[in-house]
C-alpha positions in Angstrom: -2.9 39.0 23.1 -5.1 35.6 22.7 -2.9 32.9 24.4 -3.8 29.3 22.4 -3.8 25.8 23.8 -1.5 23.3 22.5 -4.3 20.8 22.0 -6.7 23.4 20.7 -4.0 23.3 17.9 -4.7 20.1 17.3 -8.8 20.3 18.4 -8.6 23.0 16.3 -7.8 20.8 13.2 -10.1 18.2 14.4 -12.9 18.9 16.5 -12.3 22.3 17.3 -9.4 21.9 15.0 -12.6 20.6 13.3 -12.6 24.2 12.9 -9.6 24.6 10.9 -10.2 21.9 8.7 -13.6 23.6 8.1 -11.8 26.1 7.1 -10.5 23.8 4.5 -14.1 23.8 3.2 -13.6 26.9 1.2 -11.4 26.2 -1.3 -8.6 28.1 -0.6 -11.1 30.8 -0.7 -10.7 30.2 -4.1 -10.7 26.9 -5.9 -11.5 25.4 -9.0 -15.5 25.3 -9.5 -17.3 24.8 -12.5 -21.1 24.3 -13.7 -22.6 21.1 -11.9 -23.6 18.5 -14.2 -27.4 18.3 -14.1 -28.5 21.6 -12.9 -32.5 19.7 -11.5 -30.1 17.8 -9.2 -32.1 18.5 -5.9 -28.6 17.9 -4.0 -26.9 20.6 -5.8 -22.9 20.7 -4.7 -21.2 23.5 -3.9 -18.3 21.8 -5.2 -16.9 22.2 -8.8 -18.2 19.1 -11.1 -16.4 19.4 -14.7 -18.6 18.5 -17.7 -16.6 16.7 -20.6 -18.3 18.3 -23.2 -17.4 21.7 -22.2 -13.7 21.4 -20.6 -10.7 22.0 -22.4 -7.2 21.3 -20.6 -7.1 23.7 -17.8 -4.7 26.5 -17.9 -3.1 27.9 -14.7 -3.0 31.5 -13.7 -2.6 31.9 -10.0 -4.6 28.9 -9.7 -6.6 27.1 -12.7 -9.0 29.1 -13.8 -12.2 27.9 -14.8 -15.1 29.4 -16.2 -18.7 29.0 -15.4 -18.4 28.0 -11.8 -21.6 27.7 -9.9 -21.6 27.8 -6.2 -25.1 28.5 -4.7 -25.7 31.1 -7.5 -22.0 32.7 -7.0 -19.0 32.4 -9.7 -15.9 32.1 -8.4 -12.6 31.6 -10.2 -10.5 29.0 -9.0 -7.6 31.2 -8.2 -5.4 30.1 -5.3 -4.1 33.1 -4.2 -6.4 34.7 -2.1 -6.6 38.6 -2.5 -8.6 40.8 -0.5 -11.1 42.9 -2.4 -11.3 46.6 -1.8 -14.6 46.2 0.1 -12.9 43.6 2.6 -13.0 44.9 6.4 -9.4 45.9 7.7 -7.9 42.4 9.3 -7.5 42.4 13.0 -3.7 41.2 14.1 -2.8 39.1 16.6 0.3 38.0 18.3 1.1 34.3 18.8 1.5 32.9 22.3 4.9 33.0 23.2 4.8 29.1 23.5 3.8 28.9 19.9 6.5 30.2 17.9 8.9 28.1 19.3 6.3 24.9 19.0 6.4 25.8 14.9 9.8 25.5 15.1 9.9 22.4 16.4 7.3 20.9 14.4 9.5 21.8 11.3 12.4 20.9 12.5 12.2 17.9 15.2 8.6 17.0 15.9 7.8 15.4 12.5 10.5 12.8 10.7 8.6 13.2 7.6 7.0 15.7 5.8 4.4 14.0 3.7 2.4 13.7 7.0 1.2 16.9 6.5 -1.5 15.9 4.0 -2.2 13.3 6.5 -2.8 15.8 9.5 -4.6 18.2 7.7 -7.3 15.3 6.4 -7.6 14.1 9.7 -8.5 17.1 10.9 -11.1 17.7 8.2 -12.6 14.4 9.0 -13.3 15.2 12.4 -14.5 18.2 11.5 -17.4 16.3 9.5 -17.5 13.8 12.3 -18.1 16.5 14.7 -20.4 18.1 12.2 -22.8 14.6 12.1 -22.4 14.2 15.5 -23.7 17.3 16.5 -26.3 17.2 13.6 -28.2 14.7 15.3 -29.4 16.9 18.4 -29.3 20.3 16.1 -30.9 19.0 13.0 -30.7 22.9 11.5 -26.8 22.6 11.6 -26.8 20.6 7.9 -29.7 22.7 6.3 -28.1 23.3 3.6 -28.0 19.9 2.2 -23.9 19.6 0.9 -22.2 16.4 1.0 -19.8 15.7 3.8 -16.1 14.8 1.9 -13.2 16.4 1.7 -11.5 17.8 -1.5 -8.2 18.4 -2.4 -6.9 20.7 -5.4 -3.3 21.3 -6.3 -1.8 24.1 -8.8 1.6 22.6 -9.3 3.1 25.5 -11.8 2.4 28.1 -8.7 3.0 25.5 -5.7 -0.6 25.8 -4.2 -2.3 23.2 -2.3 -5.8 23.6 -1.4 -7.6 21.4 1.1 -11.9 21.8 1.5 -14.3 19.8 3.7 -18.0 20.7 4.3 -17.7 20.2 8.0 -18.1 22.2 11.2 -16.3 25.2 10.5 -15.2 28.1 13.1 -17.0 31.2 14.2 -14.2 34.1 15.0 -13.8 33.3 18.6 -12.7 29.5 17.9 -10.4 31.1 15.1 -8.9 33.0 17.8 -8.8 30.6 21.0 -7.8 27.5 18.2 -5.1 29.0 16.0 -3.1 31.2 17.9 -2.6 29.1 21.1 -1.6 25.9 22.7 -3.6 23.7 24.7 -7.0 25.0 23.9 -8.1 21.9 22.1 -11.6 22.7 20.5 -11.7 18.6 20.6 -10.7 18.3 23.9 -13.0 20.7 25.3 -15.9 18.9 22.8 -14.8 15.3 24.4 -15.0 16.8 27.9 -18.6 18.2 27.5 -19.7 14.5 25.9 -18.5 13.1 28.9 -20.0 15.0 31.3 -23.3 14.8 29.4 -25.8 12.1 30.3 -26.0 12.0 26.4 -22.7 11.0 25.1 -23.7 8.1 23.6 -21.1 5.5 22.1 -19.8 7.7 19.5 -17.7 10.2 21.2 -14.8 7.6 19.5 -15.2 9.4 16.5 -13.5 12.5 17.4 -9.9 13.0 17.5 -7.5 14.0 20.3 -4.3 15.0 18.3 -2.4 17.7 19.7 -1.0 20.4 17.0 -1.7 18.7 13.6 -2.5 21.8 11.7 0.6 23.6 12.2 2.1 20.6 10.3 0.9 22.6 7.4 4.2 25.0 7.8 6.6 22.0 7.1 6.1 22.6 3.6 4.6 26.1 3.5 5.6 29.4 4.0 1.8 31.2 4.0 -1.2 29.5 5.3 -4.8 31.2 4.5 -7.6 29.1 6.7 -11.4 30.5 5.4 -13.7 29.0 7.7 -18.1 29.4 8.1 -19.6 27.6 10.8 -23.4 27.0 10.5 -23.4 28.8 14.0 -22.5 32.1 12.2 -23.4 34.4 9.7 -20.2 35.4 9.0 -17.0 34.1 7.0 -13.3 34.9 8.6 -10.1 34.1 7.2 -7.1 33.4 9.0 -3.5 34.1 7.4 -0.5 33.3 8.5 3.4 32.8 7.7 6.3 30.0 9.2 8.5 32.8 10.8 6.1 35.4 11.4 5.0 36.2 15.1 1.5 37.1 14.7 -1.2 36.2 12.2 -4.4 38.1 11.1 -8.0 37.5 11.4 -10.5 39.1 9.1 -14.3 38.9 7.8 -14.3 37.5 4.4 -17.0 40.1 2.1 -16.2 39.3 -1.3 -19.0 37.4 -2.5 -17.3 35.4 -5.0 -15.3 33.8 -2.0 -18.0 32.9 0.2 -19.0 29.5 0.9 -21.9 28.0 2.8 -20.3 26.2 5.3 -16.9 24.3 6.3 -13.6 25.0 5.9 -11.2 26.0 3.1 -7.6 25.5 3.9 -4.8 27.1 1.2 -1.0 26.1 1.4 1.5 28.3 -0.6 4.6 25.6 -0.8 8.0 26.6 0.0 10.1 26.3 -3.1 12.0 23.5 -2.4 8.4 21.7 -1.2 6.3 22.7 -4.9 6.8 18.8 -5.6 4.0 18.0 -3.4 1.4 20.6 -5.6 1.6 17.8 -8.1 -2.0 15.9 -8.8 -0.4 12.7 -8.9 1.6 12.9 -5.4 -1.3 14.5 -4.0 -3.4 11.4 -4.9 -0.9 8.6 -3.9 -0.1 10.5 -0.3 -3.6 10.0 0.0 -3.8 6.7 -1.0 -1.0 5.8 1.5 -2.3 7.9 4.8 -5.9 8.6 4.6 -7.4 5.2 2.2 -9.5 4.2 4.9 -11.0 7.7 6.1 -14.9 7.3 6.9 -15.9 10.4 4.2 -15.2 10.3 0.7 -11.8 12.5 -0.6 -12.0 13.7 -4.2 -8.2 15.1 -5.6 -8.8 17.6 -8.6 -6.9 14.9 -11.8 -6.3 15.4 -15.1 -8.4 13.1 -17.3 -8.7 12.5 -20.9 -11.5 11.1 -23.7 -10.9 9.7 -27.3 -13.0 11.4 -30.0 -12.6 11.7 -33.6 -12.1 15.0 -35.1 -11.9 15.4 -39.3 -8.7 16.1 -40.9 -8.4 18.8 -43.3 -7.3 17.2 -47.0 -4.2 18.1 -48.9 -5.6 20.2 -51.8 -3.7 18.4 -54.6 -5.2 15.0 -53.4 -8.8 16.9 -53.3 -8.4 17.9 -56.9 -7.8 14.3 -57.7 -10.6 13.1 -56.2 -12.9 15.6 -57.9 -11.8 14.4 -61.5 -12.6 10.7 -60.3 -16.4 11.2 -60.5 -16.9 7.2 -59.9 -15.0 7.5 -56.5 -17.0 7.8 -53.7 -16.0 10.7 -51.5 -15.4 10.0 -47.7 -14.4 12.7 -45.2 -10.8 11.6 -43.1 -10.7 11.6 -39.5 -8.5 10.9 -36.9 -8.3 9.9 -33.2 -7.4 12.3 -30.4 -7.6 12.7 -26.8 -9.0 15.5 -25.4 -7.9 16.6 -21.9 -10.0 18.1 -19.0 -10.0 18.2 -15.5 -12.4 16.6 -12.8 -13.1 15.1 -8.9 -11.9 11.7 -8.8 -12.9 9.8 -5.6 -9.1 8.6 -4.4 -10.3 6.4 -1.2 -13.2 4.4 -2.8 -11.7 1.1 -0.8 -13.9 0.8 2.4 -11.8 -1.2 4.9 -11.8 -4.7 5.0 -11.1 -5.1 8.6 -14.2 -3.3 9.7 -16.5 -5.8 7.4 -17.9 -9.1 9.4 -15.7 -12.3 9.0 -18.2 -13.7 7.6 -18.7 -11.8 4.7 -15.6 -11.7 3.7 -14.0 -14.5 1.3 -11.0 -16.1 1.2 -10.2 -14.3 -2.0 -11.1 -11.0 -0.4 -8.4 -11.2 2.1 -6.2 -12.4 -0.5 -6.3 -9.2 -2.6 -6.4 -7.2 0.2 -3.2 -8.7 1.5 -1.4 -8.3 -2.4 -2.5 -5.0 -2.9 -1.5 -3.3 0.2 1.9 -5.4 0.8 2.9 -5.5 -2.7 3.1 -9.5 -2.9 2.4 -11.8 -5.7 1.5 -15.2 -4.1 -1.4 -15.7 -1.7 -1.0 -15.7 2.0 -0.5 -19.2 3.7 -3.0 -18.1 6.5 -4.8 -14.9 7.6 -6.9 -13.7 10.5 -9.4 -11.7 10.9 -10.3 -10.8 14.6 -11.8 -7.8 16.7 -10.9 -7.3 20.5 -13.2 -5.8 22.7 -13.4 -4.8 26.4 -10.5 -2.9 28.1 -8.8 -2.6 24.6 -10.7 -2.3 21.4 -9.3 -2.8 18.1 -9.7 -4.6 14.9 -6.9 -6.4 13.0 -6.0 -8.9 10.3 -2.6 -10.4 9.8 -1.4 -12.6 7.5 1.6 -15.0 6.9 3.6 -14.7 4.1 4.0 -17.4 1.1 7.9 -17.0 0.9 10.1 -15.2 3.2 11.8 -11.9 1.5 15.1 -12.0 -0.2 18.3 -12.4 1.8 15.7 -12.8 5.0 17.1 -9.6 6.4 13.9 -8.9 8.0 15.3 -11.9 10.9 18.0 -9.3 11.9 16.8 -6.0 11.0 14.8 -4.3 13.9 13.0 -2.2 11.3 10.1 -3.7 9.4 7.6 -2.3 7.4 4.9 -5.1 8.2 2.6 -3.9 10.2 0.8 -1.0 9.4 -0.8 0.9 12.0 -3.9 3.1 11.8 -5.4 5.2 14.2 -9.6 5.7 13.5 -8.8 4.1 10.2 -6.1 6.6 9.4 -2.6 5.4 8.5 0.0 6.4 11.4 3.1 4.6 10.6 4.4 1.0 9.6 8.1 2.1 10.7 8.8 0.6 14.1 12.5 1.2 15.2 13.4 1.8 18.3 16.7 3.3 17.2 14.8 5.8 15.3 14.6 8.3 18.0 17.6 10.7 17.5 19.6 12.8 19.8 18.0 16.2 18.4 14.8 14.9 18.8 15.0 14.0 22.2 16.6 17.4 22.8 13.8 19.1 21.2 11.0 16.8 22.9 13.0 17.7 26.5 13.0 21.6 25.4 9.0 21.6 24.6 8.3 19.5 27.6 10.2 22.0 29.7 8.3 25.0 28.1 4.8 24.1 28.5 4.9 21.0 31.3 1.4 19.5 30.9 1.7 19.6 26.8 3.2 16.2 26.6 3.8 12.7 28.3 7.4 12.2 29.3 7.5 8.4 28.4 7.4 7.7 24.7 8.6 5.2 22.6 8.0 3.6 19.3 6.0 0.5 19.4 7.7 -2.4 18.2 4.1 -4.5 17.6 5.4 -7.6 17.1 8.7 -9.3 18.5 11.5 -9.6 16.3 11.3 -13.2 15.5 7.9 -12.5 14.8 8.5 -9.7 12.1 7.6 -11.7 9.2 4.0 -11.9 9.8 2.1 -8.9 7.9 -0.8 -6.8 8.3 -3.2 -4.0 9.8 -4.2 -2.6 13.4 -6.8 -0.3 14.1 -7.5 1.2 16.7 -9.5 3.9 18.3 -7.7 4.1 22.0 -3.9 4.5 21.0 -2.1 7.5 22.8 0.1 9.1 20.3 2.1 11.8 21.0 1.9 15.3 19.5 3.5 14.1 16.2 0.9 10.9 15.8 4.2 9.0 15.0 5.3 8.0 18.5 3.5 6.1 21.0 3.1 6.5 24.9 3.7 3.6 26.8 0.9 2.6 28.7 -1.1 -0.6 29.4 -3.0 -0.4 26.4 -0.3 -1.0 24.1 1.0 -3.5 26.1 -2.3 -5.3 26.0 -2.4 -4.6 22.7 1.1 -6.5 21.5 0.2 -9.7 24.0 -3.0 -10.4 21.8 -1.3 -10.0 18.5 1.0 -12.1 19.2 -1.1 -14.5 20.7 -3.2 -14.6 17.4 -0.2 -14.8 15.7 0.6 -17.9 16.9 -2.6 -19.3 16.9 -2.6 -19.0 13.0 1.0 -20.5 12.6 -0.7 -23.4 14.5 -3.5 -23.6 12.5 -0.9 -24.0 9.5 0.7 -26.5 11.3 -2.4 -28.6 11.8 -3.6 -28.1 8.3 -4.3 -31.5 6.4 -1.9 -30.1 3.8 1.5 -31.0 5.4 3.1 -29.3 2.4 1.7 -25.7 3.7 3.8 -25.9 7.2 6.6 -27.6 5.4 6.8 -24.4 3.1 6.4 -22.2 6.3 8.9 -23.8 8.1 11.3 -23.6 5.6 10.9 -19.8 5.1 10.3 -19.2 8.4 11.8 -21.7 11.1 15.0 -19.9 11.6 12.6 -17.1 13.2 10.7 -19.3 15.8 14.0 -21.1 16.8 15.3 -17.0 17.3 11.9 -16.5 19.3 13.4 -19.7 21.9 15.9 -17.1 23.0 14.2 -13.8 22.9 10.6 -15.1 24.4 10.8 -16.7 27.4 7.0 -16.1 28.0 5.5 -18.1 24.9 8.1 -21.0 25.0 4.5 -23.2 25.4 3.7 -21.8 22.3 6.6 -21.8 20.1 7.6 -25.3 21.0 4.9 -27.4 19.5 6.0 -25.3 16.2 9.6 -26.5 16.3 10.6 -29.2 13.4 13.8 -31.5 13.3 15.4 -34.4 11.6 15.8 -37.2 14.0 17.8 -40.7 13.9 14.1 -42.4 13.2 13.2 -39.6 10.8 16.0 -38.2 8.6 14.4 -37.5 5.9 11.0 -35.7 7.3 11.4 -33.5 9.8 9.1 -34.5 13.3 7.8 -32.0 16.2 8.2 -32.6 19.4 4.9 -33.6 20.0 5.6 -36.8 17.6 8.6 -37.3 19.4 7.0 -37.5 23.2 4.7 -40.0 21.5 7.1 -42.4 20.3 9.3 -42.4 23.4 9.9 -46.0 24.9 8.1 -45.9 28.4 10.7 -45.9 30.7 12.3 -43.0 28.5 12.4 -40.3 30.7 14.5 -37.5 28.6 14.3 -35.8 25.4 17.8 -36.9 23.4 19.6 -34.7 20.8 23.0 -34.0 19.0 24.3 -30.8 17.5 26.1 -31.2 14.2 26.4 -29.3 11.1 24.5 -31.9 8.9 22.6 -34.9 9.0 25.3 -37.3 8.1 27.3 -35.9 10.6 25.1 -36.4 13.6 24.2 -39.9 12.0 28.1 -41.1 12.2 28.6 -39.5 15.1 30.2 -42.5 17.9 27.9 -40.7 20.4 24.8 -42.1 18.6 25.8 -45.9 19.3 24.5 -47.1 22.7 21.0 -45.2 21.7 20.2 -46.7 18.3 20.9 -50.1 20.1 18.5 -49.5 22.6 16.1 -47.7 19.8 16.1 -44.0 21.3 15.3 -41.4 18.8 17.9 -39.1 19.0 16.9 -35.3 18.0 19.6 -33.9 14.7 20.1 -30.2 15.5 21.8 -29.2 12.1 21.1 -25.3 11.9 23.5 -23.4 13.7 20.8 -21.6 15.9 19.1 -25.0 16.9 21.1 -26.3 19.8 21.1 -22.4 21.3 17.3 -22.7 20.6 16.8 -26.1 22.7 19.0 -24.8 25.6 16.8 -22.5 26.3 13.4 -24.2 26.1 15.1 -26.5 28.6 12.3 -28.9 28.7 9.0 -29.7 27.0 5.9 -31.7 28.6 7.8 -32.5 31.6 10.6 -34.2 29.6 14.8 -32.6 30.0 16.4 -31.9 26.7 19.6 -33.8 27.4 22.8 -33.4 24.8 24.3 -36.8 24.0 27.6 -35.3 23.9 28.2 -34.1 27.3 28.8 -35.9 30.2 27.2 -37.8 33.1 24.9 -39.4 30.2 22.0 -41.7 31.9 20.4 -43.8 29.6 18.1 -45.2 32.1 20.4 -48.8 32.3 22.8 -48.4 35.1 24.1 -51.7 36.3 26.2 -51.0 39.8 28.0 -54.2 39.9 28.8 -54.4 36.3 30.2 -50.6 36.8 31.9 -51.5 39.8 34.0 -54.4 38.3 34.8 -52.5 35.5 36.4 -49.9 38.0 38.3 -52.5 39.4 39.4 -54.0 36.1 40.3 -50.7 34.3 40.7 -48.2 37.0 44.3 -48.4 36.6 44.4 -48.2 32.9 41.9 -44.7 32.9 44.6 -43.2 35.5 47.8 -44.3 33.7 46.0 -42.5 30.3 45.0 -39.7 32.4 48.7 -39.2 33.3 50.3 -39.6 29.9 47.5 -37.0 28.5 47.8 -34.4 31.6 46.0 -31.2 30.9 44.6 -32.2 27.6 41.5 -33.8 29.5 39.9 -33.1 32.9 39.3 -37.0 33.3 39.4 -40.6 32.0 36.0 -42.6 32.1 34.8 -45.8 31.3 31.9 -44.7 28.7 28.3 -46.2 28.8 27.6 -44.7 25.3 30.0 -46.7 23.5 29.6 -50.2 21.6 31.8 -50.3 18.6 33.7 -47.3 19.1 37.2 -47.7 21.4 36.7 -44.3 22.8 35.1 -40.7 22.8 35.5 -37.5 23.8 32.8 -35.7 25.7 31.8 -31.8 26.6 31.3 -30.9 30.3 27.9 -30.6 31.0 28.1 -26.7 31.4 30.4 -25.6 28.6 30.3 -25.5 25.2 29.7 -28.6 23.2 32.0 -29.6 20.2 29.7 -27.8 17.7 29.4 -24.7 19.9 32.9 -24.2 20.0 33.2 -25.0 16.3 30.8 -22.4 15.7 32.0 -19.7 17.9 35.8 -20.1 16.4 33.6 -19.6 12.8 32.5 -15.9 14.0 34.0 -13.5 11.9 33.6 -11.0 14.3 34.5 -10.7 18.1 36.9 -12.0 20.4 36.7 -15.6 21.3 39.6 -15.5 23.9 37.2 -13.4 26.1 34.8 -16.6 26.4 37.6 -19.1 26.9 35.6 -20.2 30.3 33.0 -21.1 28.5 35.1 -23.9 26.5 33.9 -27.0 28.5 36.1 -29.5 30.0 36.5 -32.7 28.1 36.3 -36.3 29.4 37.8 -38.9 27.8 36.2 -41.8 27.7 36.9 -45.6 27.0 34.9 -48.6 25.9 36.5 -51.2 28.0 34.8 -54.1 25.5 37.2 -52.8 22.2 40.4 -54.9 21.6 42.4 -51.8 21.3 41.3 -50.8 24.6 41.9 -54.4 26.1 45.6 -54.3 24.5 46.5 -51.0 26.4 44.6 -52.4 29.3 47.4 -55.3 29.1 50.1 -52.8 28.1 49.0 -50.5 31.5 50.0 -53.6 33.9 53.3 -55.1 31.9 54.8 -52.1 30.4 53.1 -48.8 31.1 56.1 -46.7 29.6 56.4 -48.7 26.3 56.9 -46.1 23.8 54.3 -47.8 21.5 51.5 -47.7 23.6 52.0 -44.5 24.7 52.0 -43.4 21.1 49.2 -45.1 20.5 47.3 -43.3 23.5 48.1 -40.0 21.9 46.6 -41.3 18.5 43.5 -42.4 20.3 42.6 -39.3 21.7 43.3 -37.4 18.8 40.9 -39.4 16.5 38.6 -39.2 19.4 39.2 -35.2 18.8 38.1 -35.4 15.6 35.1 -38.0 15.6 33.9 -36.3 18.2 33.5 -33.0 16.9 36.5 -30.9 18.0 38.9 -29.5 15.9 42.7 -30.4 16.3 45.0 -28.2 17.6 47.9 -29.0 15.5 46.6 -31.1 12.3 49.9 -31.5 10.9 51.2 -33.2 14.0 48.2 -35.9 13.7 48.7 -36.6 9.9 52.3 -37.5 11.5 51.0 -39.6 13.6 49.1 -41.5 11.0 51.6 -41.7 8.9 54.0 -43.8 11.3 51.7 -45.6 12.6 50.3 -46.4 9.1 54.3 -47.7 8.3 54.3 -49.7 11.0 50.8 -51.5 10.1 51.6 -51.9 6.3 55.5 -52.4 6.9 55.9 -55.9 4.8 52.5 -56.4 3.9 52.7 -57.3 0.3 56.4 -58.7 0.7 57.5 -62.4 0.8 59.1 -63.6 3.7 63.0 -63.4 2.3 62.3 -60.2 1.0 60.9 -58.7 4.4 64.7 -60.1 6.0 66.8 -58.2 2.9 64.9 -55.5 1.5 67.6 -55.1 -1.2 66.9 -58.5 -2.6 64.2 -57.0 -3.9 66.1 -54.8 -6.6 68.3 -58.1 -7.5 65.2 -60.2 -8.1 63.6 -58.0 -10.4 67.0 -58.4 -12.2 66.9 -62.1 -12.3 63.5 -62.2 -13.3 64.6 -60.5 -16.5 64.8 -62.9 -19.7 67.2 -61.1 -21.4 70.9 -62.3 -21.2 73.3 -59.6 -20.8 77.1 -60.6 -21.8 79.5 -59.2 -19.5 82.6 -57.1 -21.1 85.8 -58.7 -20.2 88.4 -56.0 -19.4 92.3 -56.7 -19.1 94.3 -55.2 -16.4 97.2 -52.7 -17.6 100.6 -52.6 -16.3 101.8 -50.0 -14.4 103.7 -47.8 -16.2 103.4 -49.1 -19.3 101.2 -49.7 -22.4 98.8 -52.6 -22.8 
């Protein structure tokens, strides 16, 4: 029994694996071929080329029966189902290596998350086979003695559920079939690369050869039976490998049927499972090729139904014909109609060349925009693009875009699962679905089982690459690298230094692109960007400490001196006063609220600019930045505000004058406040309630209470200590100071303190714990203040006189009715 290495599985597919692919070169030992167009063509192809004039709609028997097929002088029926001829040599039966059966079960049930990737794997293997042939032909020109084009052809039979993949690559010998398609870890590709590495003549093209593991076995994701017919230019014989999904053995035989011989390459025929026969539709195959293998460096042709219009004569009605004969003067004309003739022919499916492989100097802005719209199904041109190549220890090519508008609902900001970055390896699409949560329990269980079975076959450290951090998830683009370490399913990237370096460079380029928008002469471009993606960058302040210096210059805020247009931190710093040490900000729910807050009074008097943080995420973002250009961010709603104008002598006098009043107010308010102080931030308001230095601000406390989920009681320790600051220059405070000294127990004075506290609570942005009680206090004070305000002095003394006065003012005279008293016990 021959043992097969897991890599060989893949290698066979690709280089060695190539072998397998090449097998694809023979159209399932039977693929639809027809006469070549132009028999005098010196570069006659061995594949079928249908001529419009001769072909009618193909009828599928076991596969499409195409007559007049020319293949190097041999005629072929395009019957996808391969059948052994009577003179075929007996097939030799081989048992799979024990691990192969288990591996195939893992592939079908766990390793690949999406069945449609089977086509990507098989096309990639075919491409590697062609790459290997082209590489070897440099030193062995005789390998290309047959002037066949290097291409890949895919044919389907939707009625019978058959898919045939053919390439004209290197092909495989009998021994290579045994080594590559029945054993794990005997990768022909890996051996080929090792030989190149050991050879001084390896050159720089060895990166063309893939090293993917077991791509060939992905065919069993959708197939019950797989037939590989392959012919190596190094051998005079053609061999056929046949295997079934649930079998423990496979067979290899020599192909002796002259009508099924191919000159070179591999033909892979898949007999699809009942539930997967949808993959045999030509339109679906074409769609999958365009999605996964659009940029493979070799042409890929798919077998498609086409049509052309022509005019045909219409038989005349006998009665009408007789009538026309009677009318000799009428000119007789033949009646025709337009019909569509159907035929089948090869259609080039990957005609688009990768734009990222071209020199940026040769690509126009229109080219970039068109590629962006076609790739990501967008209808607006992007705001910016960046096309770059990274060389050195890590080599990859990329094109990044900043969209013109955010997706509806802006789901990508909170959704870790995005499809904005398309990852290619050697121009083969790998994935656009990066989500660390995708790894399921079943997958990891199967992966561990595979590792225990064959410890050398896979790396333990596997995870899904998040190409960009979440806050840059709006950036779209493609990344193509030859260096990425993939696991056996090609869908998972192994953790490595290469991945980390790639991520850093992509993030850096994304920031350079956004910075370019911000520095554009057209200010509207960045305003549009900020409107759509500003919240993402603020999220970056929270999540990505390493890139704070790149994020901070891109932030925009309203300010006390710019309420209509947002400004950046650079502009704020330029406008700072010479003696200003800090960047001041206030968090509120709107610009109007921020403008009217009492915290601003002294700063506006001193002409100090204050940033308005009106977005819920702003305050947290700025707190995470901490500083910008050595200027600390200072919340003016918190205690210990330093405006740089301290006068120690004046402060000492104020403390002596109002110290007793502060203690009196603190004693009355009790635990409602942590302290009562003389304020240096007020000019017109009597008092304000400021937050503790390390706790929540009033705005943050409001936001946390508004959360629809979560228990905020567990975060009570974050509720800041509140400090009651009074303005000694305000008449109310001066009156209370007198009351404190003359009659500290006066009920009106104590009620005034309570009302001051509640008013400060509201004006400072806090929420009263008992709004109804606050309303009652206001009504009482209003009643006291308005009592008799609009009454005359005599009315104020006797409120009941108001009614009498109203009566006397009536000019109409009312006569009184005189009633005589009646005597007791008698009559009137």
